[in-house]
KOLFI-44965 format. One record per residue (C-alpha): residue in three letters; x, y, z. Coordinates in nm, 2 decimals, always signed. Each point is the difference from the previous one (the first is absolute). Example, Ala and Ser with C-alpha at 12.3 -4.5 7.8 and 13.67 -1.06 7.14 Angstrom:
// residues 2
   miro        X        Y        Z
    ALA    +1.23    -0.45    +0.78
    SER    +0.14    +0.34    -0.07
This chain:
// residues 475
   miro        X        Y        Z
    MET    +0.48    -4.63    -9.39
    GLU    -0.28    -0.05    +0.27
    ARG    +0.02    +0.19    +0.33
    LEU    +0.13    -0.20    +0.29
    GLY    -0.27    -0.14    +0.23
    ALA    -0.06    -0.24    +0.27
    ALA    -0.32    -0.15    +0.17
    LEU    -0.08    -0.01    +0.37
    LEU    -0.33    -0.21    -0.05
    SER    -0.05    -0.33    -0.15
    GLU    -0.29    -0.06    -0.25
    THR    -0.19    -0.18    +0.28
    GLU    +0.05    +0.29    +0.24
    ARG    -0.11    +0.26    -0.26
    ALA    -0.32    -0.23    -0.06
    PHE    -0.06    +0.01    +0.38
    ILE    +0.04    +0.37    +0.04
    HIS    -0.22    +0.06    -0.31
    GLU    -0.28    -0.21    +0.13
    ARG    +0.01    +0.14    +0.36
    THR    +0.00    +0.36    -0.14
    LEU    -0.31    -0.07    -0.18
    TRP    -0.16    -0.18    +0.29
    VAL    +0.07    +0.31    +0.20
    LEU    -0.18    +0.23    -0.26
    GLU    -0.31    -0.24    -0.03
    HIS    -0.05    -0.09    +0.36
    VAL    +0.15    +0.29    +0.20
    GLY    -0.05    +0.27    -0.24
    VAL    +0.11    +0.37    -0.01
    SER    -0.15    +0.31    +0.14
    VAL    -0.10    +0.25    -0.28
    PRO    -0.20    +0.30    +0.17
    CYS    -0.06    +0.16    -0.34
    ALA    -0.36    -0.03    -0.16
    ARG    +0.14    +0.05    -0.35
    ALA    +0.27    -0.28    +0.04
    LEU    -0.26    -0.24    +0.16
    ASP    -0.24    +0.05    -0.30
    LEU    +0.29    -0.10    -0.23
    LEU    +0.08    -0.31    +0.21
    VAL    -0.37    -0.11    +0.02
    ASP    -0.03    +0.03    -0.37
    GLY    +0.31    -0.20    -0.05
    GLY    -0.12    -0.29    +0.22
    ALA    +0.13    +0.08    +0.35
    VAL    -0.22    -0.08    +0.31
    VAL    -0.03    +0.33    +0.17
    ASP    -0.13    +0.09    +0.33
    ARG    -0.08    +0.38    -0.03
    GLU    -0.07    +0.05    +0.38
    THR    +0.36    -0.11    +0.08
    HIS    +0.15    +0.10    -0.32
    LEU    +0.15    -0.35    -0.03
    ALA    +0.06    -0.15    -0.35
    ARG    +0.08    -0.37    -0.06
    LEU    +0.16    -0.07    -0.32
    PRO    -0.06    -0.34    -0.17
    GLN    +0.29    -0.17    -0.16
    ALA    -0.15    +0.03    -0.34
    LEU    -0.03    +0.37    +0.03
    VAL    +0.37    +0.04    +0.11
    GLU    +0.12    -0.22    -0.28
    HIS    -0.21    +0.19    -0.26
    CYS    +0.13    +0.33    +0.10
    LEU    +0.37    -0.13    +0.00
    GLY    -0.08    -0.11    -0.35
    THR    -0.10    +0.37    -0.11
    ALA    +0.30    +0.16    +0.18
    PRO    +0.27    +0.10    -0.26
    ARG    +0.33    -0.18    +0.01
    ARG    +0.19    +0.30    -0.13
    VAL    -0.04    +0.35    +0.12
    LEU    +0.15    +0.32    -0.13
    LEU    +0.12    +0.27    +0.26
    ALA    +0.06    +0.29    -0.24
    ALA    +0.20    +0.30    +0.08
    ARG    -0.01    +0.36    -0.10
    ASP    +0.33    -0.08    -0.19
    SER    -0.08    -0.31    -0.20
    SER    +0.37    -0.11    +0.02
    HIS    -0.09    -0.09    +0.37
    ASP    -0.31    -0.23    -0.08
    ILE    -0.02    -0.31    +0.18
    HIS    -0.17    -0.34    -0.10
    LEU    -0.08    -0.22    +0.30
    GLY    -0.07    -0.36    -0.05
    ALA    +0.22    -0.02    -0.31
    GLY    +0.26    -0.22    +0.18
    GLY    +0.27    +0.25    -0.06
    ARG    +0.24    +0.20    +0.23
    LEU    -0.10    +0.05    +0.35
    VAL    -0.12    +0.36    +0.05
    CYS    +0.04    +0.21    +0.31
    CYS    -0.14    +0.30    +0.17
    ALA    +0.05    +0.19    +0.32
    ASP    -0.18    -0.07    +0.33
    GLY    -0.26    +0.24    +0.18
    GLU    -0.20    +0.17    +0.12
    GLY    +0.20    +0.14    +0.30
    THR    -0.01    +0.33    +0.19
    LEU    +0.36    -0.01    +0.13
    VAL    +0.34    +0.09    -0.16
    ALA    +0.33    -0.10    +0.14
    ASP    +0.28    +0.24    -0.01
    ASP    +0.27    -0.26    -0.11
    ALA    +0.29    +0.23    +0.11
    THR    -0.12    +0.04    +0.36
    GLY    -0.23    -0.30    +0.05
    LEU    -0.27    +0.23    +0.11
    VAL    -0.37    -0.07    -0.12
    ARG    -0.24    +0.28    -0.07
    ASP    -0.34    +0.06    -0.15
    ALA    +0.00    +0.00    -0.39
    THR    -0.05    +0.33    -0.18
    VAL    -0.14    +0.08    -0.34
    ASP    +0.36    +0.04    -0.12
    ASP    +0.08    -0.35    +0.12
    MET    -0.28    -0.12    -0.20
    ARG    +0.12    +0.17    -0.32
    ASP    +0.35    -0.14    +0.07
    ALA    -0.10    -0.36    +0.05
    CYS    -0.19    +0.00    -0.32
    ARG    +0.26    +0.18    -0.19
    LEU    +0.27    -0.24    +0.14
    TYR    -0.21    -0.30    -0.12
    ASP    -0.03    +0.16    -0.34
    ALA    +0.37    +0.01    -0.02
    LEU    +0.09    -0.35    +0.12
    PRO    -0.01    -0.24    -0.29
    GLU    -0.06    -0.28    +0.24
    VAL    -0.34    +0.14    +0.10
    ASP    -0.23    -0.09    -0.27
    PHE    -0.32    +0.17    +0.13
    VAL    -0.09    +0.24    +0.28
    TRP    -0.21    -0.06    +0.32
    THR    -0.12    +0.31    +0.19
    SER    +0.25    -0.04    +0.27
    LEU    -0.04    +0.29    +0.23
    ALA    -0.29    +0.21    +0.13
    ALA    +0.10    +0.30    +0.19
    PRO    -0.20    +0.07    +0.32
    THR    -0.04    +0.37    -0.09
    LEU    -0.21    -0.07    -0.31
    ASP    -0.34    +0.13    -0.01
    PRO    -0.20    -0.31    +0.12
    VAL    -0.29    +0.07    -0.23
    THR    +0.21    -0.02    -0.31
    ALA    +0.30    -0.20    +0.12
    PRO    -0.06    -0.32    -0.21
    LEU    -0.05    +0.21    -0.32
    LEU    +0.32    +0.22    +0.08
    VAL    +0.21    -0.33    +0.07
    ASP    -0.09    -0.12    -0.35
    ALA    +0.05    +0.34    -0.18
    ILE    +0.35    +0.04    +0.16
    ALA    +0.09    -0.36    -0.13
    LEU    -0.15    +0.08    -0.35
    ARG    +0.22    +0.32    -0.03
    GLU    +0.32    -0.15    +0.16
    SER    +0.01    -0.33    -0.20
    ALA    -0.07    -0.11    -0.35
    LYS    -0.02    -0.36    +0.10
    HIS    -0.31    -0.20    +0.08
    LEU    -0.17    +0.12    +0.31
    GLN    -0.14    -0.25    +0.24
    SER    -0.19    +0.18    +0.27
    VAL    -0.02    -0.11    +0.36
    SER    -0.23    +0.29    +0.12
    PRO    -0.35    -0.12    +0.06
    LYS    -0.26    +0.22    -0.18
    THR    -0.37    +0.08    +0.08
    PRO    -0.25    -0.03    -0.27
    ALA    -0.04    +0.38    +0.00
    MET    +0.36    +0.03    -0.11
    VAL    -0.03    -0.25    -0.30
    PRO    -0.12    +0.26    -0.28
    THR    +0.27    +0.24    +0.11
    LEU    +0.27    -0.25    +0.01
    VAL    -0.10    -0.15    -0.35
    ALA    +0.01    +0.35    -0.14
    MET    +0.36    +0.05    +0.13
    LEU    +0.10    -0.35    -0.13
    GLU    -0.14    +0.05    -0.35
    ALA    +0.16    +0.35    -0.03
    ALA    +0.33    -0.16    +0.08
    ALA    -0.04    -0.29    -0.23
    GLY    -0.16    +0.21    -0.29
    ARG    -0.26    -0.27    -0.04
    SER    -0.24    -0.25    +0.19
    LEU    +0.14    -0.24    +0.26
    PHE    -0.15    -0.29    -0.21
    GLU    +0.25    +0.13    -0.28
    ARG    +0.29    +0.09    +0.21
    PRO    -0.02    -0.17    +0.36
    ILE    +0.26    +0.24    +0.16
    TYR    -0.15    -0.05    +0.34
    SER    -0.06    -0.30    +0.22
    PHE    -0.13    +0.01    +0.35
    LEU    -0.01    -0.22    +0.32
    HIS    -0.33    -0.15    +0.11
    CYS    +0.11    -0.13    +0.33
    THR    -0.22    -0.24    +0.20
    VAL    -0.05    +0.03    +0.37
    ALA    +0.12    -0.32    +0.15
    PRO    -0.15    -0.24    +0.07
    LEU    -0.22    -0.03    -0.28
    GLN    -0.15    +0.35    -0.03
    HIS    -0.06    +0.26    -0.27
    ASP    -0.02    +0.36    +0.11
    PRO    -0.32    +0.15    -0.12
    ALA    +0.12    +0.34    -0.12
    VAL    +0.32    -0.14    -0.16
    THR    -0.20    -0.27    -0.18
    GLU    -0.24    +0.28    -0.14
    SER    +0.29    +0.21    -0.11
    SER    +0.18    -0.32    -0.15
    LEU    -0.32    -0.08    -0.20
    ASP    -0.01    +0.35    -0.15
    LEU    +0.36    +0.01    -0.09
    VAL    -0.02    -0.36    -0.17
    ALA    -0.29    +0.14    -0.19
    ARG    +0.22    +0.29    -0.13
    GLY    +0.29    -0.22    -0.12
    ALA    +0.25    +0.00    +0.30
    THR    +0.18    -0.31    +0.08
    ILE    -0.09    -0.15    +0.34
    CYS    +0.27    -0.16    +0.22
    LEU    -0.17    -0.23    +0.25
    THR    +0.20    +0.00    +0.32
    SER    -0.03    -0.21    +0.30
    MET    +0.22    +0.07    +0.31
    PRO    -0.10    -0.23    +0.30
    GLN    +0.23    -0.06    +0.29
    MET    +0.09    -0.33    +0.12
    GLY    -0.11    -0.03    +0.36
    SER    -0.26    +0.29    +0.00
    THR    -0.22    +0.03    -0.31
    ALA    +0.13    -0.33    -0.14
    PRO    +0.06    -0.34    +0.16
    LEU    +0.34    -0.05    +0.15
    SER    +0.14    -0.23    -0.28
    VAL    +0.15    +0.06    -0.33
    ILE    -0.26    -0.20    -0.19
    GLY    -0.30    +0.14    +0.19
    SER    +0.12    +0.35    -0.06
    ALA    +0.05    -0.08    -0.37
    ILE    -0.36    -0.13    -0.02
    ILE    -0.14    +0.31    +0.16
    THR    +0.20    +0.22    -0.24
    LEU    -0.10    -0.20    -0.31
    ALA    -0.37    -0.01    +0.10
    GLU    +0.00    +0.38    +0.03
    LEU    +0.17    +0.03    -0.34
    LEU    -0.23    -0.23    -0.17
    SER    -0.32    +0.16    +0.15
    GLY    +0.14    +0.32    -0.17
    VAL    +0.04    -0.18    -0.33
    VAL    -0.35    -0.11    +0.01
    LEU    -0.15    +0.34    +0.09
    PHE    +0.20    +0.20    -0.25
    GLN    -0.03    -0.25    -0.28
    LEU    -0.38    +0.00    +0.04
    ALA    +0.01    +0.38    -0.01
    GLN    +0.22    +0.02    -0.31
    PRO    +0.06    -0.35    -0.17
    GLY    +0.36    +0.00    -0.13
    GLY    +0.10    +0.32    +0.17
    GLN    +0.35    +0.02    +0.10
    ILE    +0.08    -0.15    +0.34
    VAL    +0.33    -0.05    +0.17
    VAL    +0.03    -0.20    +0.34
    GLU    +0.25    +0.12    +0.28
    PRO    +0.01    -0.25    +0.27
    MET    +0.19    +0.15    +0.30
    PRO    -0.05    -0.21    +0.32
    GLY    +0.20    +0.12    +0.31
    ALA    +0.02    -0.12    +0.35
    THR    -0.06    +0.14    +0.35
    ASP    +0.26    +0.02    +0.27
    MET    -0.16    -0.21    +0.26
    ARG    +0.18    +0.20    +0.28
    THR    -0.09    +0.35    -0.11
    GLY    -0.29    -0.04    -0.24
    GLN    +0.21    +0.20    -0.28
    TYR    +0.01    -0.09    -0.36
    LEU    +0.28    -0.21    -0.13
    GLY    +0.10    +0.01    -0.36
    GLY    +0.34    -0.15    +0.01
    ALA    -0.04    -0.34    +0.17
    PRO    +0.07    -0.31    -0.19
    GLU    -0.34    -0.13    +0.03
    VAL    -0.12    +0.32    -0.18
    ALA    +0.22    -0.10    -0.29
    LEU    -0.14    -0.36    +0.02
    ALA    -0.37    +0.13    -0.03
    ASN    +0.08    +0.25    -0.27
    LEU    +0.18    -0.27    -0.21
    ALA    -0.31    -0.24    +0.05
    CYS    -0.24    +0.26    -0.11
    VAL    +0.19    +0.12    -0.31
    GLU    +0.03    -0.38    -0.11
    MET    -0.37    -0.03    +0.06
    CYS    -0.08    +0.32    -0.20
    ARG    +0.21    -0.08    -0.28
    SER    -0.14    -0.36    -0.02
    TRP    -0.35    +0.18    -0.05
    GLY    +0.17    +0.20    -0.28
    LEU    -0.06    +0.33    +0.16
    PRO    +0.27    +0.29    -0.04
    THR    +0.16    +0.01    +0.33
    ILE    +0.21    +0.26    +0.19
    GLY    +0.16    -0.13    +0.31
    SER    +0.10    +0.18    +0.32
    GLY    +0.36    +0.08    +0.00
    SER    +0.20    +0.22    +0.23
    THR    -0.21    +0.01    +0.32
    ASN    +0.24    -0.04    +0.28
    ASP    +0.01    +0.08    +0.38
    ALA    +0.34    +0.18    +0.02
    ARG    +0.04    +0.33    +0.15
    GLY    +0.21    +0.15    -0.26
    ALA    +0.16    -0.06    -0.35
    ASN    +0.23    -0.26    +0.15
    TYR    +0.10    -0.38    -0.03
    GLN    -0.33    -0.11    +0.15
    ALA    -0.19    +0.21    -0.25
    GLY    +0.18    -0.14    -0.29
    SER    +0.01    -0.36    +0.09
    GLU    -0.37    -0.02    +0.08
    SER    -0.08    +0.20    -0.32
    MET    +0.19    -0.25    -0.20
    LEU    -0.16    -0.31    +0.16
    LEU    -0.34    +0.12    -0.10
    TRP    +0.11    +0.13    -0.35
    LEU    +0.16    -0.34    -0.07
    SER    -0.30    -0.21    +0.13
    VAL    -0.25    +0.18    -0.20
    ALA    +0.21    +0.03    -0.31
    LEU    +0.09    -0.37    -0.01
    ALA    -0.37    -0.09    +0.05
    GLY    -0.08    +0.18    -0.32
    ALA    -0.13    +0.33    +0.08
    ASP    -0.04    +0.24    -0.30
    GLY    +0.10    +0.29    +0.23
    LEU    +0.13    +0.12    +0.34
    VAL    -0.09    +0.27    +0.24
    ALA    +0.37    +0.06    +0.05
    SER    +0.19    +0.29    +0.15
    ALA    +0.08    +0.28    +0.21
    PHE    -0.17    -0.06    +0.34
    PHE    +0.08    -0.15    +0.34
    ASN    -0.17    -0.06    +0.33
    GLY    -0.30    -0.17    -0.15
    SER    -0.04    +0.23    -0.29
    ARG    -0.05    +0.31    +0.23
    VAL    +0.33    +0.18    -0.08
    PHE    +0.11    +0.12    -0.33
    SER    +0.38    +0.01    -0.05
    PRO    +0.17    +0.16    -0.30
    ALA    +0.32    -0.22    +0.08
    LYS    -0.21    -0.31    +0.00
    ALA    -0.15    +0.09    -0.33
    VAL    +0.35    +0.02    -0.16
    LEU    +0.12    -0.30    +0.19
    ASP    -0.30    -0.20    -0.11
    ALA    +0.06    +0.09    -0.37
    ASP    +0.34    -0.20    +0.03
    ALA    -0.17    -0.27    +0.18
    ILE    -0.27    -0.02    -0.28
    GLY    +0.27    -0.01    -0.25
    THR    +0.17    -0.28    +0.18
    LEU    -0.34    -0.19    +0.02
    GLN    -0.07    +0.06    -0.37
    ARG    +0.35    -0.15    -0.08
    VAL    -0.07    -0.32    +0.20
    LEU    -0.35    -0.04    -0.16
    GLY    +0.16    +0.02    -0.34
    GLY    +0.17    -0.33    +0.07
    VAL    +0.25    -0.15    -0.24
    VAL    +0.01    -0.15    -0.34
    ALA    +0.22    -0.31    -0.04
    ASP    +0.11    -0.05    -0.35
    GLU    +0.33    +0.02    -0.20
    ARG    -0.01    +0.38    -0.02
    THR    +0.01    +0.04    +0.37
    ALA    +0.23    -0.26    +0.09
    LEU    +0.28    +0.18    -0.16
    LEU    +0.21    -0.32    -0.05
    ASP    +0.22    +0.17    -0.27
    ASP    +0.11    +0.23    +0.28
    ILE    +0.06    -0.28    +0.25
    ALA    +0.21    -0.16    -0.24
    ALA    +0.18    +0.30    -0.12
    VAL    +0.09    +0.12    +0.35
    GLY    +0.08    -0.35    +0.14
    PRO    +0.13    -0.07    +0.36
    GLY    +0.14    +0.28    +0.19
    GLY    -0.12    +0.29    -0.24
    HIS    -0.25    +0.27    +0.03
    TYR    -0.29    +0.13    -0.19
    LEU    +0.03    +0.38    +0.03
    GLY    +0.13    +0.03    -0.36
    ARG    -0.24    -0.21    -0.17
    ASP    -0.28    +0.15    -0.24
    SER    -0.27    -0.18    +0.17
    THR    +0.10    +0.17    +0.34
    ARG    -0.03    +0.35    -0.15
    ALA    -0.32    -0.09    -0.19
    GLY    -0.16    -0.13    +0.31
    ALA    +0.11    +0.29    +0.22
    ARG    -0.16    +0.24    -0.26
    SER    -0.32    -0.21    -0.04
    GLY    -0.08    -0.01    +0.39
    GLU    +0.09    -0.37    +0.03
    LEU    +0.13    +0.10    +0.34
    PHE    -0.26    +0.22    +0.19
    GLU    +0.14    +0.35    +0.10
    PRO    -0.17    +0.16    +0.30
    ARG    +0.00    +0.38    +0.01
    VAL    +0.01    +0.03    +0.37
    PHE    +0.09    -0.33    +0.17
    HIS    +0.37    -0.01    +0.14
    ARG    +0.23    -0.23    -0.19
    GLY    +0.39    -0.01    +0.04
    ARG    +0.23    +0.07    +0.30
    CYS    -0.14    +0.12    +0.33
    GLU    +0.30    +0.25    +0.06
    GLY    -0.13    +0.36    +0.00
    ALA    -0.36    -0.09    +0.05
    VAL    -0.01    -0.01    +0.38
    ASP    -0.14    +0.35    +0.03
    THR    -0.29    -0.06    -0.25
    THR    -0.30    -0.20    +0.02
    LEU    -0.18    -0.15    -0.30
    ALA    -0.33    +0.18    +0.09
    ALA    +0.19    +0.34    +0.01
    GLU    +0.14    -0.07    -0.35
    ALA    -0.35    -0.09    -0.13
    GLU    -0.16    +0.31    +0.16
    ALA    +0.27    +0.20    -0.18
    ARG    -0.08    -0.18    -0.32
    ALA    -0.38    +0.07    +0.04
    ARG    +0.06    +0.37    +0.04
    GLU    +0.21    +0.00    -0.32
    ILE    -0.26    -0.18    -0.19
    LEU    -0.28    +0.25    +0.12
    ALA    +0.23    +0.28    -0.09
    GLU    +0.05    -0.11    -0.36
    HIS    -0.31    -0.20    -0.10
    THR    -0.29    +0.19    -0.18
    VAL    -0.34    -0.18    -0.06
    GLU    -0.19    +0.03    -0.34
    PRO    -0.25    +0.27    +0.11
    LEU    -0.37    -0.02    -0.05
    PRO    -0.13    +0.20    -0.28
    ASP    -0.11    +0.35    +0.13
    ASP    -0.37    -0.05    -0.07
    ALA    +0.01    -0.33    +0.20
    SER    +0.17    +0.16    +0.29
    MET    -0.24    +0.28    +0.01
    LEU    -0.29    -0.24    -0.03
    ILE    +0.12    -0.21    +0.29
    GLU    +0.04    +0.31    +0.22
    SER    -0.35    +0.13    -0.10
    ALA    -0.16    -0.34    +0.06
    ILE    +0.13    -0.03    +0.36
    ARG    -0.10    +0.37    +0.07
    LYS    -0.36    -0.09    -0.13
    TYR    -0.02    -0.32    +0.22
    ARG    +0.13    +0.20    +0.30
    ASP    -0.28    +0.27    -0.05
    THR    -0.25    -0.27    -0.06
    VAL    +0.06    -0.20    +0.32
    ALA    +0.07    +0.32    +0.21
């Protein structure tokens, strides 16, 4: 049974966006203020102005690099039972959102700075929830040592989850050797053999690559880490105020990354993560839950999949001020949009207020919402077995199906999705409780009961030692 899907763009519209995106790359170009990257682009056939750092990418170069990019990518995990294959056309995989610095107290509604304990709890909660397939580094406590904070964020995630780790924390080139030593200790082998780690290379909209991030990314790719090219322009500020204009900027930034990193490592593992947003034209604030954001994301995912690139779509970004109806409805709109467009994965859960605030309750509520989404994407099979005509004939007019073998079998096999937290049934007796409060209580229960497969002692000691050595080196 194929996954349910739907298209926004016609074949003609996809061809139009493809041609205009290539036009932007060839005639407008991208800023790459990194000599090493510019050398690669020159060798590949790009037209480069080294004084302005501008690189124009010919259509033939872009199409060549699209041809060398892999169609399937392995996101390995510390526990191999959690390994993920993107681009295989299978089940939609989901992860948490990030990286915020704030945490909601779902019982009181108060928002506070994240702590290291919150960081641990978030990763352990994701490890426990089966709907969360891999882990983003979702929180960074403001109290972390700023010199080693990106390394500490990854170290905590490695310890507190056995699932694949996708890091949002940007790294400096000096951090890469220490980080790779940590990751290979956790994996027990090289990242080329067990790619347990992927990292976001986020462009700076419009059409720029950060020099230090680019250097770090080139180093990490050379050591076997999987690169996740991410573009996050905002309609009306760092992208044109139109859905298609925003999509073209997003896609041009992503393809410029495909070119650069395929030239650096032909055939190296690449995932694209289009995440266009919008700008509130009254306040200048970021908008993630607007319907136009869903449309832009949908268009970008369709284009990326038409190029055969493993694609993770933006999911739960919303503009709500709590784990409430608005957060749920805006999240589900984005989830459904990018899922129906054919995304291999979603950045899916646990945050509100423009991905700034982590909510344990929303993490648990989103797990039920993802389960609902997965059930819809599974679609239906119409055949003699599922029609149950024998039951219909046996029960006849005026009967019921509660006693039928097929009803019992369907209930046991999950034919009817059963949420763990969402309310069903009568409303009597529930007037003094809220869904968020029950979800927050469920999150506390999970954290009290769940244990994570620990890192081997020698790996844990090596990680601590590596971070100490790095701190001493740069101090």
